[in-house]
C-alpha positions as CSV (number, residue, x, y, z in Angstrom):
1,M,16.9,69.7,-7.6
2,L,16.9,71.3,-4.4
3,S,14.5,74.0,-5.0
4,Y,12.0,71.4,-6.2
5,Y,12.6,69.4,-2.4
6,T,12.1,72.6,-0.2
7,K,8.9,73.5,-2.0
8,R,7.5,70.1,-0.2
9,A,5.7,70.4,3.2
10,L,7.1,67.6,5.4
11,T,5.0,66.0,8.2
12,N,7.9,65.9,10.2
13,Q,10.2,69.1,10.0
14,N,13.2,66.7,11.4
15,D,13.0,64.5,8.3
16,T,14.5,67.1,5.9
17,S,17.9,65.4,6.1
18,R,16.7,62.0,6.0
19,A,14.2,62.5,3.2
20,M,17.1,63.8,1.0
21,A,19.8,60.7,2.3
22,G,19.5,58.7,-0.8
23,I,20.1,62.0,-3.0
24,T,22.6,63.4,-1.0
25,R,24.4,59.8,-0.9
26,R,24.6,59.7,-4.8
27,I,25.5,63.2,-5.4
28,A,28.5,62.7,-2.4
29,E,29.9,59.4,-4.3
30,A,30.2,61.7,-7.7
31,M,31.4,64.7,-6.2
32,K,34.0,62.2,-4.1
33,C,33.3,63.9,-0.7
34,N,31.5,64.3,2.7
35,F,28.7,66.1,3.3
36,F,28.1,68.3,6.2
37,Q,24.5,69.5,7.3
38,G,23.2,68.9,4.0
39,L,26.2,70.8,2.4
40,P,29.4,69.2,0.1
41,T,32.7,69.6,2.1
42,V,34.3,70.1,-0.9
43,M,32.7,73.5,-1.9
44,F,31.0,74.6,1.5
45,D,31.8,78.3,0.8
46,R,29.7,77.9,-2.6
47,F,26.6,75.9,-1.0
48,A,26.3,77.9,2.0
49,I,25.2,80.7,-0.3
50,F,21.4,80.2,-1.0
51,F,18.2,82.5,-0.6
52,Q,14.7,82.1,-1.0
53,Y,12.6,81.7,-3.8
54,G,8.9,82.5,-4.7
55,S,8.0,82.3,-0.8
56,V,9.3,83.5,2.7
57,L,11.5,81.3,4.5
58,H,10.7,80.2,8.3
59,R,13.5,78.9,10.5
60,R,13.7,75.2,11.3
61,A,15.3,75.8,14.6
62,S,16.7,71.6,14.8
63,F,18.7,72.5,12.2
64,P,21.6,75.3,11.5
65,S,20.5,78.5,9.8
66,Y,23.7,78.3,7.4
67,S,22.4,75.3,5.8
68,W,19.5,75.2,3.5
69,T,18.0,72.2,6.2
70,G,18.0,74.9,8.5
71,W,14.8,76.7,6.7
72,R,11.2,75.9,5.6
73,G,10.2,77.0,2.3
74,C,11.8,77.2,-1.4
75,V,15.7,77.3,-1.0
76,H,17.5,78.2,-4.5
77,M,20.9,78.2,-4.8
78,D,22.4,80.6,-7.8
79,L,25.1,78.2,-9.1
80,H,24.8,78.3,-12.6
81,T,27.3,81.6,-12.4
82,A,29.6,79.0,-11.5
83,S,28.6,76.1,-13.7
84,A,31.7,75.0,-15.7
85,I,33.8,72.9,-13.9
86,E,37.2,75.4,-14.4
87,A,35.1,78.2,-13.2
88,S,33.9,76.7,-10.1
89,N,37.5,75.8,-9.3
90,E,38.8,79.5,-9.9
91,W,35.7,80.7,-7.6
92,L,36.8,78.6,-4.9
93,R,40.5,79.3,-5.4
94,D,40.3,83.2,-5.7
95,R,37.1,83.9,-4.0
96,T,37.0,82.0,-0.8
97,W,39.2,82.4,2.1
98,I,37.2,81.6,5.3
99,V,38.8,78.2,6.5
100,W,35.4,76.3,8.0
101,Y,35.4,74.3,11.2
102,K,33.0,72.5,12.8
103,R,32.2,71.9,16.3
104,N,30.2,69.0,17.5
105,P,28.0,69.2,20.4
106,S,30.8,67.6,23.1
107,G,33.2,70.3,22.0
108,I,35.5,68.4,19.8
109,T,36.4,70.6,16.6
110,N,37.7,69.5,13.0
111,L,37.7,71.2,10.0
112,V,34.4,71.1,7.3
113,W,36.7,70.4,4.5
114,D,39.8,68.4,5.6
115,P,41.6,66.2,2.5
116,D,42.9,63.8,5.2
117,A,39.6,62.9,5.8
118,N,38.3,62.6,1.9
119,L,41.2,60.4,0.6
120,S,38.8,59.5,-2.4
121,F,38.5,62.9,-3.6
122,P,41.3,63.5,-6.4
123,L,42.9,67.0,-5.6
124,S,45.0,66.4,-8.7
125,D,42.2,65.9,-10.9
126,M,41.1,69.4,-11.8
127,E,37.8,67.7,-13.4
128,Y,36.6,67.4,-9.9
129,V,35.1,70.8,-8.4
130,G,36.7,71.4,-4.9
131,Y,39.0,73.2,-2.6
132,R,42.9,72.5,-3.6
133,R,45.5,74.9,-2.4
134,R,43.6,77.9,-0.6
135,R,45.7,81.3,-1.1
136,P,45.9,83.9,2.0
137,F,44.4,87.2,0.9
138,S,46.8,87.7,-2.2
139,D,46.3,91.3,-3.2
140,G,46.2,93.4,0.3
141,R,43.2,95.6,-1.2
142,Y,41.2,94.2,1.6
143,V,43.5,93.3,4.3
144,P,46.6,95.2,5.4
145,R,49.5,93.4,4.8
146,Q,50.3,93.1,8.1
147,L,47.3,90.9,9.2
148,D,48.0,87.1,9.5
149,T,45.6,85.4,7.3
150,R,46.9,82.0,8.1
151,R,44.9,79.3,9.2
152,T,43.5,79.6,12.8
153,M,41.7,77.0,14.6
154,P,38.9,78.0,17.1
155,T,39.8,77.7,20.9
156,E,38.7,74.4,22.3
157,Q,36.9,76.3,25.4
158,V,33.7,77.4,24.8
159,S,31.5,78.8,27.2
160,F,28.1,79.5,25.8
161,S,24.9,81.3,27.6
162,Q,22.0,79.2,26.2
163,E,21.9,75.5,25.6
164,V,24.0,74.2,22.7
165,P,22.4,72.9,20.2
166,S,22.3,69.2,18.8
167,Y,23.6,69.7,15.7
168,P,27.1,71.2,14.9
169,H,28.2,74.6,14.6
170,A,30.2,75.9,11.8
171,A,33.2,78.4,13.0
172,F,35.6,80.2,11.2
173,L,38.3,82.8,12.2
174,D,36.7,86.2,11.5
175,P,39.6,88.9,10.7
176,F,38.6,92.2,11.8
177,A,40.1,95.3,10.0
178,V,39.3,99.0,9.7
179,L,39.3,99.7,5.9
180,Q,40.5,103.4,5.6
181,N,40.5,105.7,2.4
182,L,38.6,103.5,0.2
């Protein structure tokens, strides 16, 4: 559905979220979650993976680049590889480890997916796709075992050398490790 919508040329580029608001609201009700910058918070990682389809993408500066809303042109998401509910839940459990935060323009930081802020999401009902319990790096192959991979909230104090955009930023802890003997 998104690829059909993003093919359209909007007269006012700032209408990109408003034009999808009705559809987004229905999807949010069905998924029992909130949306953040056009992406469902309950599976943010999955929807942040998108690519151009049949046309070149151009930046839409008034929206974030991590979302389809930040781009003009036909945007596509390859969700068919995890179309089954069980496969999607497994992908979120086993293939995601970033804990996403959002920082609003005033500097307040909150989780993108916060179960306490999404009380309607049925955590125990596996018929709904979404984050449940996230595992730290389980096998040690990609990150040394001594590296702490617990949730770490971004610092509150941020200094920007440029004007802060009006949309919320996505932030995450970026663990750095030197990989050897691969």
